C-alpha positions as a Python dict, from the first residue, in 0.01 Angstrom:
ca = {
    (1, 'M'): (0, 0, 0),
    (2, 'L'): (-18, -293, -246),
    (3, 'V'): (-299, -541, -181),
    (4, 'Q'): (-223, -904, -273),
    (5, 'M'): (-487, -1049, -508),
    (6, 'H'): (-570, -1417, -532),
    (7, 'R'): (-684, -1511, -884),
    (8, 'F'): (-821, -1800, -1080),
    (9, 'V'): (-901, -1843, -1450),
    (10, 'V'): (-1234, -1954, -1594),
    (11, 'H'): (-1215, -2092, -1949),
    (12, 'G'): (-1528, -2008, -2146),
    (13, 'I'): (-1664, -1967, -2499),
    (14, 'T'): (-1737, -1658, -2700),
    (15, 'R'): (-1908, -1615, -3036),
    (16, 'T'): (-1969, -1333, -3280),
    (17, 'R'): (-2318, -1203, -3341),
    (18, 'K'): (-2311, -1343, -3692),
    (19, 'R'): (-2477, -1679, -3735),
    (20, 'P'): (-2345, -1931, -3802),
    (21, 'S'): (-2017, -1855, -3634),
    (22, 'P'): (-1750, -2083, -3487),
    (23, 'W'): (-1707, -2117, -3115),
    (24, 'V'): (-1393, -1951, -2980),
    (25, 'P'): (-1232, -2035, -2643),
    (26, 'C'): (-1175, -1738, -2415),
    (27, 'E'): (-1047, -1674, -2061),
    (28, 'Y'): (-1200, -1480, -1772),
    (29, 'I'): (-976, -1390, -1474),
    (30, 'F'): (-1138, -1351, -1134),
    (31, 'G'): (-971, -1238, -818),
    (32, 'H'): (-1022, -1133, -457),
    (33, 'K'): (-796, -1016, -183),
    (34, 'D'): (-937, -1279, 54),
    (35, 'L'): (-803, -1627, -26),
    (36, 'K'): (-1093, -1801, 146),
    (37, 'T'): (-1349, -1610, -62),
    (38, 'C'): (-1152, -1689, -377),
    (39, 'K'): (-1148, -2060, -295),
    (40, 'N'): (-1518, -2054, -220),
    (41, 'W'): (-1594, -1905, -563),
    (42, 'F'): (-1376, -2163, -728),
    (43, 'E'): (-1532, -2456, -543),
    (44, 'R'): (-1883, -2341, -629),
    (45, 'L'): (-1798, -2309, -997),
    (46, 'M'): (-1644, -2657, -1000),
    (47, 'A'): (-1952, -2800, -825),
    (48, 'C'): (-2180, -2651, -1090),
    (49, 'I'): (-1964, -2798, -1370),
    (50, 'N'): (-1947, -3138, -1206),
    (51, 'N'): (-2327, -3144, -1171),
    (52, 'E'): (-2368, -3119, -1547),
    (53, 'G'): (-2429, -3487, -1606),
    (54, 'D'): (-2412, -3466, -1987),
    (55, 'R'): (-2047, -3368, -1990),
    (56, 'P'): (-1823, -3666, -2087),
    (57, 'K'): (-1546, -3784, -1856),
    (58, 'N'): (-1388, -4070, -2055),
    (59, 'L'): (-1349, -4076, -2433),
    (60, 'M'): (-1175, -4297, -2687),
    (61, 'V'): (-1031, -4086, -2970),
    (62, 'F'): (-924, -4223, -3310),
    (63, 'V'): (-693, -3990, -3506),
    (64, 'H'): (-647, -4050, -3879),
    (65, 'P'): (-290, -3941, -3961),
    (66, 'L'): (-333, -3920, -4339),
    (67, 'C'): (-665, -3750, -4388),
    (68, 'G'): (-668, -3406, -4545),
    (69, 'K'): (-290, -3413, -4603),
    (70, 'G'): (-219, -3455, -4231),
    (71, 'R'): (-499, -3235, -4096),
    (72, 'G'): (-612, -3508, -3858),
    (73, 'V'): (-294, -3500, -3645),
    (74, 'R'): (-270, -3121, -3659),
    (75, 'N'): (-635, -3074, -3561),
    (76, 'W'): (-603, -3309, -3266),
    (77, 'E'): (-291, -3128, -3145),
    (78, 'T'): (-496, -2806, -3163),
    (79, 'V'): (-788, -2928, -2953),
    (80, 'A'): (-616, -3175, -2718),
    (81, 'L'): (-538, -2894, -2469),
    (82, 'L'): (-909, -2809, -2450),
    (83, 'F'): (-990, -3164, -2337),
    (84, 'D'): (-710, -3146, -2080),
    (85, 'R'): (-845, -2823, -1941),
    (86, 'A'): (-1191, -2978, -1913),
    (87, 'K'): (-1036, -3272, -1725),
    (88, 'I'): (-1170, -3524, -1977),
    (89, 'K'): (-968, -3844, -1994),
    (90, 'T'): (-888, -3942, -2354),
    (91, 'K'): (-750, -4269, -2482),
    (92, 'V'): (-593, -4154, -2812),
    (93, 'I'): (-527, -4409, -3087),
    (94, 'V'): (-357, -4295, -3408),
    (95, 'T'): (-473, -4541, -3675),
    (96, 'D'): (-184, -4712, -3849),
    (97, 'R'): (-357, -4947, -4092),
    (98, 'A'): (-677, -5032, -4265),
    (99, 'G'): (-964, -5116, -4032),
    (100, 'H'): (-771, -5025, -3713),
    (101, 'A'): (-1064, -4841, -3558),
    (102, 'Y'): (-1315, -5107, -3664),
    (103, 'D'): (-1114, -5394, -3521),
    (104, 'T'): (-1047, -5208, -3199),
    (105, 'L'): (-1411, -5137, -3131),
    (106, 'V'): (-1527, -5486, -3227),
    (107, 'S'): (-1277, -5635, -2985),
    (108, 'L'): (-1392, -5421, -2691),
    (109, 'S'): (-1605, -5600, -2434),
    (110, 'D'): (-1928, -5438, -2329),
    (111, 'I'): (-1777, -5367, -1988),
    (112, 'E'): (-1491, -5179, -2148),
    (113, 'L'): (-1728, -4991, -2379),
    (114, 'K'): (-1957, -4897, -2093),
    (115, 'A'): (-1659, -4737, -1916),
    (116, 'L'): (-1654, -4480, -2196),
    (117, 'D'): (-1891, -4190, -2253),
    (118, 'G'): (-1828, -4196, -2625),
    (119, 'V'): (-1591, -4237, -2917),
    (120, 'V'): (-1454, -3949, -3121),
    (121, 'A'): (-1327, -3957, -3480),
    (122, 'V'): (-1061, -3705, -3579),
    (123, 'G'): (-1091, -3751, -3950),
    (124, 'G'): (-1359, -3748, -4219),
    (125, 'D'): (-1683, -3925, -4297),
    (126, 'G'): (-1496, -4244, -4389),
    (127, 'L'): (-1334, -4281, -4047),
    (128, 'F'): (-1668, -4207, -3879),
    (129, 'N'): (-1830, -4480, -4091),
    (130, 'E'): (-1566, -4726, -3977),
    (131, 'I'): (-1626, -4639, -3613),
    (132, 'L'): (-2000, -4659, -3660),
    (133, 'N'): (-1981, -5008, -3808),
    (134, 'G'): (-1738, -5117, -3538),
    (135, 'I'): (-1978, -5006, -3267),
    (136, 'L'): (-2301, -5143, -3421),
    (137, 'S'): (-2191, -5462, -3597),
    (138, 'S'): (-2232, -5686, -3293),
    (139, 'R'): (-2442, -5464, -3068),
    (140, 'Y'): (-2744, -5360, -3268),
    (141, 'K'): (-3000, -5640, -3271),
    (142, 'A'): (-3273, -5583, -3524),
    (143, 'S'): (-3443, -5762, -3806),
    (144, 'Y'): (-3341, -5703, -4163),
    (145, 'P'): (-3520, -5430, -4356),
    (146, 'P'): (-3871, -5507, -4481),
    (147, 'T'): (-3888, -5621, -4841),
    (148, 'P'): (-4175, -5647, -5093),
    (149, 'E'): (-4359, -5972, -5157),
    (150, 'G'): (-4166, -6192, -5399),
    (151, 'F'): (-3823, -6059, -5307),
    (152, 'G'): (-3754, -6394, -5148),
    (153, 'Y'): (-3499, -6329, -4872),
    (154, 'F'): (-3680, -6365, -4545),
    (155, 'G'): (-3714, -6619, -4268),
    (156, 'S'): (-3991, -6736, -4038),
    (157, 'N'): (-3890, -6542, -3730),
    (158, 'E'): (-4166, -6479, -3481),
    (159, 'N'): (-4072, -6112, -3459),
    (160, 'C'): (-4168, -6073, -3823),
    (161, 'E'): (-4524, -6194, -3792),
    (162, 'E'): (-4672, -5851, -3735),
    (163, 'Q'): (-4486, -5707, -4032),
    (164, 'K'): (-4598, -5997, -4249),
    (165, 'R'): (-4959, -5929, -4155),
    (166, 'N'): (-4901, -5575, -4275),
    (167, 'G'): (-4768, -5695, -4608),
    (168, 'L'): (-4396, -5673, -4520),
    (169, 'N'): (-4128, -5935, -4537),
    (170, 'C'): (-3836, -5932, -4296),
    (171, 'S'): (-3579, -6163, -4142),
    (172, 'M'): (-3357, -6167, -3838),
    (173, 'P'): (-2979, -6176, -3876),
    (174, 'T'): (-2808, -6478, -3731),
    (175, 'P'): (-2445, -6514, -3625),
    (176, 'D'): (-2371, -6716, -3936),
    (177, 'S'): (-2562, -6498, -4180),
    (178, 'V'): (-2438, -6156, -4072),
    (179, 'N'): (-2104, -6079, -4231),
    (180, 'T'): (-1963, -5741, -4132),
    (181, 'T'): (-1612, -5806, -4258),
    (182, 'F'): (-1506, -5533, -4494),
    (183, 'P'): (-1412, -5703, -4824),
    (184, 'G'): (-1058, -5704, -4953),
    (185, 'N'): (-1157, -5515, -5268),
    (186, 'S'): (-1316, -5242, -5068),
    (187, 'T'): (-1200, -4891, -5148),
    (188, 'K'): (-1000, -4675, -4915),
    (189, 'C'): (-1213, -4422, -4740),
    (190, 'D'): (-1194, -4056, -4828),
    (191, 'D'): (-934, -4028, -4552),
    (192, 'H'): (-693, -4274, -4720),
    (193, 'E'): (-794, -4563, -4491),
    (194, 'P'): (-982, -4862, -4641),
    (195, 'L'): (-1234, -5051, -4431),
    (196, 'L'): (-1056, -5382, -4419),
    (197, 'S'): (-1098, -5617, -4128),
    (198, 'T'): (-768, -5781, -4042),
    (199, 'S'): (-634, -6006, -3773),
    (200, 'Q'): (-348, -5775, -3677),
    (201, 'P'): (-328, -5659, -3314),
    (202, 'T'): (-532, -5354, -3233),
    (203, 'G'): (-281, -5181, -3014),
    (204, 'L'): (-545, -5107, -2756),
    (205, 'E'): (-404, -5080, -2409),
    (206, 'I'): (-732, -5102, -2215),
    (207, 'P'): (-695, -5404, -1985),
    (208, 'S'): (-955, -5669, -2033),
    (209, 'L'): (-1178, -5700, -1730),
    (210, 'N'): (-1312, -6040, -1825),
    (211, 'T'): (-1148, -6307, -2040),
    (212, 'N'): (-1443, -6547, -2035),
    (213, 'K'): (-1641, -6556, -2357),
    (214, 'E'): (-1964, -6645, -2178),
    (215, 'P'): (-2097, -6356, -1968),
    (216, 'C'): (-2152, -6421, -1598),
    (217, 'I'): (-2488, -6355, -1444),
    (218, 'G'): (-2361, -6041, -1279),
    (219, 'E'): (-2246, -5901, -1610),
    (220, 'Q'): (-2594, -5880, -1761),
    (221, 'D'): (-2617, -5520, -1642),
    (222, 'H'): (-2310, -5436, -1855),
    (223, 'I'): (-2460, -5546, -2190),
    (224, 'V'): (-2451, -5254, -2435),
    (225, 'S'): (-2723, -5231, -2695),
    (226, 'F'): (-2843, -4960, -2932),
    (227, 'P'): (-3018, -4726, -2926),
    (228, 'N'): (-2940, -4600, -2578),
    (229, 'D'): (-2944, -4260, -2406),
    (230, 'W'): (-2586, -4238, -2279),
    (231, 'F'): (-2330, -4335, -2541),
    (232, 'R'): (-2234, -4070, -2799),
    (233, 'L'): (-2017, -4040, -3107),
    (234, 'G'): (-1824, -3731, -3201),
    (235, 'I'): (-1636, -3596, -3503),
    (236, 'I'): (-1359, -3342, -3519),
    (237, 'P'): (-1366, -3258, -3891),
    (238, 'S'): (-1047, -3328, -4083),
    (239, 'G'): (-1167, -3499, -4402),
    (240, 'S'): (-1230, -3408, -4763),
    (241, 'T'): (-1598, -3315, -4739),
    (242, 'D'): (-1705, -3355, -4372),
    (243, 'A'): (-2070, -3376, -4474),
    (244, 'I'): (-2177, -3530, -4143),
    (245, 'V'): (-2029, -3248, -3934),
    (246, 'L'): (-2170, -2976, -4161),
    (247, 'S'): (-2514, -3134, -4156),
    (248, 'T'): (-2523, -3179, -3779),
    (249, 'T'): (-2347, -2864, -3653),
    (250, 'G'): (-2349, -2622, -3949),
    (251, 'E'): (-1975, -2560, -3895),
    (252, 'R'): (-1665, -2730, -4036),
    (253, 'D'): (-1447, -2607, -3750),
    (254, 'P'): (-1239, -2848, -3534),
    (255, 'V'): (-1249, -2619, -3229),
    (256, 'T'): (-1629, -2580, -3243),
    (257, 'S'): (-1673, -2957, -3270),
    (258, 'A'): (-1434, -3015, -2980),
    (259, 'L'): (-1624, -2765, -2760),
    (260, 'L'): (-1956, -2933, -2846),
    (261, 'I'): (-1806, -3260, -2724),
    (262, 'I'): (-1664, -3106, -2407),
    (263, 'L'): (-1995, -2940, -2315),
    (264, 'G'): (-2176, -3266, -2370),
    (265, 'R'): (-2420, -3161, -2638),
    (266, 'R'): (-2649, -3440, -2744),
    (267, 'M'): (-2870, -3516, -3046),
    (268, 'S'): (-3006, -3830, -3204),
    (269, 'L'): (-2911, -3937, -3554),
    (270, 'D'): (-3082, -4175, -3797),
    (271, 'I'): (-2868, -4451, -3943),
    (272, 'A'): (-2926, -4646, -4262),
    (273, 'Q'): (-2900, -5022, -4226),
    (274, 'V'): (-2787, -5164, -4561),
    (275, 'V'): (-2818, -5538, -4621),
    (276, 'R'): (-2648, -5683, -4928),
    (277, 'W'): (-2809, -6006, -5036),
    (278, 'K'): (-2591, -6069, -5343),
    (279, 'S'): (-2270, -5901, -5455),
    (280, 'S'): (-2328, -6002, -5820),
    (281, 'P'): (-2613, -6174, -6011),
    (282, 'T'): (-2425, -6510, -6009),
    (283, 'A'): (-2308, -6492, -5648),
    (284, 'E'): (-2458, -6696, -5366),
    (285, 'V'): (-2698, -6528, -5127),
    (286, 'L'): (-2495, -6412, -4828),
    (287, 'P'): (-2649, -6135, -4615),
    (288, 'T'): (-2393, -5870, -4531),
    (289, 'V'): (-2491, -5583, -4301),
    (290, 'R'): (-2338, -5238, -4319),
    (291, 'Y'): (-2440, -4902, -4171),
    (292, 'A'): (-2426, -4553, -4322),
    (293, 'A'): (-2475, -4221, -4147),
    (294, 'S'): (-2509, -3985, -4440),
    (295, 'F'): (-2562, -4142, -4780),
    (296, 'A'): (-2592, -4463, -4983),
    (297, 'G'): (-2556, -4415, -5360),
    (298, 'Y'): (-2539, -4630, -5674),
    (299, 'G'): (-2448, -4557, -6034),
    (300, 'F'): (-2283, -4217, -6073),
    (301, 'Y'): (-2210, -4194, -5694),
    (302, 'G'): (-2052, -4539, -5678),
    (303, 'E'): (-1853, -4503, -5996),
    (304, 'V'): (-1700, -4174, -5881),
    (305, 'I'): (-1563, -4338, -5567),
    (306, 'R'): (-1433, -4638, -5758),
    (307, 'E'): (-1275, -4423, -6027),
    (308, 'S'): (-1109, -4198, -5767),
    (309, 'E'): (-905, -4493, -5640),
    (310, 'N'): (-692, -4473, -5954),
    (311, 'Y'): (-592, -4115, -5870),
    (312, 'R'): (-515, -4116, -5500),
    (313, 'W'): (-192, -3932, -5570),
    (314, 'M'): (-403, -3628, -5658),
    (315, 'G'): (-536, -3592, -5305),
    (316, 'P'): (-891, -3446, -5260),
    (317, 'A'): (-878, -3311, -5617),
    (318, 'R'): (-925, -3669, -5739),
    (319, 'Y'): (-1295, -3646, -5663),
    (320, 'D'): (-1345, -3354, -5901),
    (321, 'F'): (-1137, -3526, -6169),
    (322, 'S'): (-1312, -3863, -6126),
    (323, 'G'): (-1655, -3697, -6116),
    (324, 'T'): (-1584, -3527, -6448),
    (325, 'M'): (-1465, -3853, -6608),
    (326, 'V'): (-1771, -4048, -6487),
    (327, 'F'): (-2004, -3765, -6593),
    (328, 'L'): (-1866, -3756, -6948),
    (329, 'R'): (-1922, -4129, -6989),
    (330, 'H'): (-2290, -4062, -6913),
    (331, 'R'): (-2365, -4424, -6830),
    (332, 'S'): (-2704, -4542, -6718),
    (333, 'Y'): (-2788, -4865, -6533),
    (334, 'E'): (-3090, -5087, -6560),
    (335, 'A'): (-3240, -5155, -6220),
    (336, 'K'): (-3560, -5206, -6024),
    (337, 'V'): (-3636, -5019, -5703),
    (338, 'A'): (-3924, -5081, -5463),
    (339, 'F'): (-3994, -4838, -5181),
    (340, 'L'): (-4250, -4806, -4902),
    (341, 'E'): (-4490, -4529, -4993),
    (342, 'T'): (-4569, -4275, -4723),
    (343, 'P'): (-4824, -3991, -4711),
    (344, 'N'): (-4532, -3749, -4758),
    (345, 'S'): (-4399, -3910, -5076),
    (346, 'N'): (-4320, -3648, -5339),
    (347, 'P'): (-4628, -3604, -5560),
    (348, 'L'): (-4409, -3448, -5831),
    (349, 'A'): (-4187, -3750, -5878),
    (350, 'A'): (-4144, -3855, -6241),
    (351, 'S'): (-4296, -4176, -6364),
    (352, 'A'): (-4158, -4419, -6618),
    (353, 'E'): (-4381, -4260, -6883),
    (354, 'D'): (-4264, -3900, -6828),
    (355, 'D'): (-4089, -3736, -7119),
    (356, 'V'): (-3732, -3666, -7012),
    (357, 'T'): (-3592, -3599, -7360),
    (358, 'G'): (-3588, -3225, -7320),
    (359, 'A'): (-3947, -3124, -7410),
    (360, 'Q'): (-4075, -2821, -7221),
    (361, 'P'): (-4120, -2771, -6938),
    (362, 'L'): (-3778, -2907, -6832),
    (363, 'Q'): (-3860, -2841, -6466),
    (364, 'S'): (-4190, -2879, -6291),
    (365, 'H'): (-4362, -2552, -6214),
    (366, 'Q'): (-4619, -2710, -5983),
    (367, 'R'): (-4621, -2586, -5628),
    (368, 'R'): (-4402, -2799, -5411),
    (369, 'P'): (-4471, -2851, -5040),
    (370, 'R'): (-4304, -2595, -4812),
    (371, 'R'): (-3966, -2722, -4704),
    (372, 'I'): (-3901, -2749, -4330),
    (373, 'I'): (-3529, -2734, -4268),
    (374, 'C'): (-3376, -2926, -3979),
    (375, 'R'): (-3236, -2690, -3714),
    (376, 'T'): (-3129, -2690, -3352),
    (377, 'N'): (-3420, -2811, -3137),
    (378, 'C'): (-3602, -2928, -3452),
    (379, 'F'): (-3966, -2999, -3372),
    (380, 'V'): (-3993, -3257, -3650),
    (381, 'C'): (-3713, -3468, -3505),
    (382, 'K'): (-3841, -3429, -3147),
    (383, 'E'): (-4189, -3532, -3251),
    (384, 'A'): (-4056, -3838, -3432),
    (385, 'L'): (-3844, -3949, -3137),
    (386, 'T'): (-4110, -3901, -2871),
    (387, 'S'): (-4388, -4076, -3062),
    (388, 'G'): (-4420, -4437, -2954),
    (389, 'Q'): (-4170, -4422, -2667),
    (390, 'N'): (-4392, -4499, -2372),
    (391, 'S'): (-4146, -4689, -2165),
    (392, 'E'): (-3777, -4775, -2145),
    (393, 'D'): (-3861, -5127, -2271),
    (394, 'E'): (-3975, -4979, -2601),
    (395, 'V'): (-3658, -4781, -2666),
    (396, 'A'): (-3496, -5065, -2863),
    (397, 'D'): (-3802, -5097, -3092),
    (398, 'S'): (-3832, -4722, -3141),
    (399, 'S'): (-3558, -4725, -3402),
    (400, 'R'): (-3789, -4901, -3644),
    (401, 'T'): (-4017, -4684, -3857),
    (402, 'I'): (-4306, -4887, -3999),
    (403, 'C'): (-4586, -4700, -4171),
    (404, 'E'): (-4952, -4770, -4120),
    (405, 'N'): (-5108, -4947, -4418),
    (406, 'P'): (-4775, -4973, -4602),
    (407, 'K'): (-4770, -4994, -4978),
    (408, 'W'): (-4480, -5097, -5197),
    (409, 'V'): (-4425, -4897, -5514),
    (410, 'W'): (-4201, -5023, -5789),
    (411, 'S'): (-3990, -4804, -6018),
    (412, 'E'): (-3779, -4958, -6290),
    (413, 'G'): (-3583, -4851, -6595),
    (414, 'H'): (-3245, -4704, -6675),
    (415, 'F'): (-3105, -4480, -6401),
    (416, 'L'): (-2801, -4255, -6399),
    (417, 'S'): (-2796, -4286, -6021),
    (418, 'V'): (-2991, -4421, -5727),
    (419, 'G'): (-2925, -4253, -5396),
    (420, 'A'): (-3062, -4250, -5041),
    (421, 'A'): (-2980, -3950, -4821),
    (422, 'V'): (-3005, -4009, -4447),
    (423, 'I'): (-2925, -3643, -4373),
    (424, 'S'): (-2900, -3334, -4588),
    (425, 'C'): (-2535, -3411, -4680),
    (426, 'R'): (-2425, -3052, -4678),
    (427, 'N'): (-2072, -2974, -4797),
    (428, 'E'): (-1878, -2683, -4926),
    (429, 'R'): (-1965, -2769, -5289),
    (430, 'A'): (-2334, -2820, -5210),
    (431, 'P'): (-2431, -2560, -4940),
    (432, 'D'): (-2787, -2699, -4907),
    (433, 'G'): (-2677, -3058, -4947),
    (434, 'L'): (-2837, -3325, -5164),
    (435, 'V'): (-3173, -3289, -4986),
    (436, 'A'): (-3208, -2955, -4814),
    (437, 'D'): (-3506, -3058, -4597),
    (438, 'A'): (-3374, -3395, -4485),
    (439, 'H'): (-3400, -3427, -4107),
    (440, 'L'): (-3146, -3574, -3872),
    (441, 'S'): (-3380, -3796, -3673),
    (442, 'D'): (-3721, -3838, -3831),
    (443, 'G'): (-3689, -4204, -3929),
    (444, 'F'): (-3694, -4153, -4306),
    (445, 'L'): (-3463, -4186, -4603),
    (446, 'H'): (-3478, -3953, -4906),
    (447, 'L'): (-3467, -4180, -5208),
    (448, 'L'): (-3337, -4005, -5523),
    (449, 'L'): (-3387, -4179, -5856),
    (450, 'I'): (-3224, -4000, -6149),
    (451, 'R'): (-3351, -4143, -6475),
    (452, 'D'): (-3152, -4148, -6796),
    (453, 'C'): (-3165, -3810, -6967),
    (454, 'P'): (-2963, -3600, -7211),
    (455, 'L'): (-2618, -3501, -7088),
    (456, 'P'): (-2690, -3124, -7086),
    (457, 'L'): (-2994, -3178, -6862),
    (458, 'Y'): (-2795, -3393, -6623),
    (459, 'L'): (-2528, -3122, -6606),
    (460, 'W'): (-2799, -2862, -6531),
    (461, 'H'): (-2931, -3085, -6253),
    (462, 'L'): (-2585, -3131, -6098),
    (463, 'T'): (-2494, -2762, -6111),
    (464, 'Q'): (-2813, -2677, -5914),
    (465, 'F'): (-2656, -2842, -5606),
    (466, 'T'): (-2385, -2575, -5600),
    (467, 'K'): (-2637, -2292, -5568),
    (468, 'K'): (-2781, -2212, -5229),
    (469, 'G'): (-3161, -2191, -5236),
    (470, 'S'): (-3199, -2378, -5567),
    (471, 'D'): (-3416, -2685, -5620),
    (472, 'P'): (-3216, -2958, -5800),
    (473, 'L'): (-3490, -3214, -5738),
    (474, 'S'): (-3757, -3039, -5946),
    (475, 'F'): (-3646, -3183, -6280),
    (476, 'K'): (-3891, -3415, -6451),
    (477, 'F'): (-3634, -3697, -6476),
    (478, 'V'): (-3581, -3689, -6097),
    (479, 'E'): (-3783, -3899, -5855),
    (480, 'H'): (-3772, -3795, -5489),
    (481, 'H'): (-3944, -4024, -5240),
    (482, 'K'): (-3946, -3995, -4861),
    (483, 'T'): (-3952, -4355, -4739),
    (484, 'P'): (-3854, -4564, -4433),
    (485, 'A'): (-3723, -4853, -4650),
    (486, 'F'): (-3647, -4957, -5006),
    (487, 'T'): (-3515, -5255, -5202),
    (488, 'F'): (-3283, -5242, -5503),
    (489, 'I'): (-3220, -5509, -5771),
    (490, 'S'): (-2977, -5487, -6061),
    (491, 'S'): (-2842, -5746, -6306),
    (492, 'H'): (-2518, -5556, -6357),
    (493, 'D'): (-2206, -5762, -6276),
    (494, 'E'): (-2011, -5474, -6122),
    (495, 'S'): (-2277, -5298, -5920),
    (496, 'V'): (-2102, -5061, -5684),
    (497, 'W'): (-2250, -4860, -5398),
    (498, 'N'): (-2106, -4563, -5217),
    (499, 'L'): (-2170, -4585, -4841),
    (500, 'D'): (-2042, -4267, -4670),
    (501, 'G'): (-1759, -4260, -4924),
    (502, 'E'): (-1684, -4634, -4898),
    (503, 'I'): (-1721, -4883, -5185),
    (504, 'F'): (-1973, -5160, -5128),
    (505, 'Q'): (-2029, -5404, -5416),
    (506, 'A'): (-2388, -5526, -5429),
    (507, 'C'): (-2647, -5600, -5695),
    (508, 'E'): (-2934, -5671, -5455),
    (509, 'V'): (-2975, -5471, -5137),
    (510, 'S'): (-3247, -5373, -4892),
    (511, 'V'): (-3214, -5058, -4685),
    (512, 'Q'): (-3404, -4915, -4393),
    (513, 'A'): (-3381, -4605, -4175),
    (514, 'C'): (-3311, -4680, -3806),
    (515, 'R'): (-3457, -4383, -3625),
    (516, 'G'): (-3232, -4216, -3367),
    (517, 'L'): (-3005, -4520, -3355),
    (518, 'V'): (-2703, -4333, -3226),
    (519, 'N'): (-2639, -4008, -3038),
    (520, 'L'): (-2392, -3741, -3149),
    (521, 'F'): (-2203, -3477, -2960),
    (522, 'A'): (-2392, -3209, -3155),
    (523, 'S'): (-2703, -2993, -3136),
    (524, 'G'): (-2800, -2944, -3501),
    (525, 'P'): (-2723, -2661, -3743),
    (526, 'E'): (-2835, -2311, -3643),
    (527, 'V'): (-2905, -2183, -3993),
}
């Protein structure tokens, strides 16, 4: 006699024993001959899932159609079914022009933004940078980065008094002084989409809940500010390098990233606030604020991005070609850099008097401090985030990292590059990243000053990034400083910075790390 079975399917995740390994969806079929028992099991499982408060329910998704030769659209088609199965509502917007994501997010009211649990980028680091700036440009209220005495660009805001007593200068952005419009000569991001703010319609279909510009008294509860503990950003990797995904998950796998989002994983991420004071030595002072999640680089890093714009027809290979061209020019740039010294500053950093002409030893053989790599449940990041957060009222201030007894240190001369890594910046070409022991949420930047040196030594330095376990920062012409803030001044007319793969022309900038400013759908790399 055949017994009728009542079945239901549970969608789960499986992994291999090897670490790291991508997450793979799987199915488990359960059944029972009694329909009531079967329904009871199902209802209990659904109740457990619904009680997981970290799981998102409403997401806005931006899909870049051109990144990675069409990988963005294909990757979203691959993972969209997973979001449907998890009953997550997604508002999908396929970007069709420069700045589409930025304009859309800037135009959202706080009420509309608060209806979302997060925003997901299906693209590369460039699209994520556009989303990041669209979210933070009008919603993150903080003073400009501290600057050394004599820099000259600061106001008399009351919030700066304490910093001034500690020897720091700062200023508060005003509606007229903050310019977050992406300039017309800005490069296209590594996903073929330039960050250009335009007045074209956004195509967003979310109905506006309030057309009044002035918020009503009852709407004060809907004001969105950063940092907060509920809104998260996600990335489904589809770009050329995907350094942010590799640094925060350890995997460059669209399905793994989608499952991390569906399960509601959460981790805090530092963000670099970059303020351009002047675009060229003869330009007027006009503060322009931008944000970067992975890297801000000048010299070699900026020139590679600018050069690559001439070879977009080559696809991702243009970065290798452009990098080779810029490397062979071996151009150095005269600049001055001031950074806040911390107790953890690298004691082996080169000074202006160091011999970098090739005399032995070429690399320092002094014992370097033991590197602590950022991992899942990193105790360094947890310690940094919990320190100083005694109440909810202090959350907004906790993103600022100000050292006790701060001291400004100047470094000047001719540099091949000046870079600041917010995270390790892992990628397939550099398995350990630019700074292997950079942490995701400790409130510090890793300032890398590469002084002028012979071409063979510079080549040796660059090739060390491609070797896992090597130490490319041990050369005597390399300065490595762990700092919460720095200031850069150059007299070069075409000073170009690379912000997460985006061109940013600036000859005078100040940069600070904003500790745990945003949350990601991620949990950190496992190995």
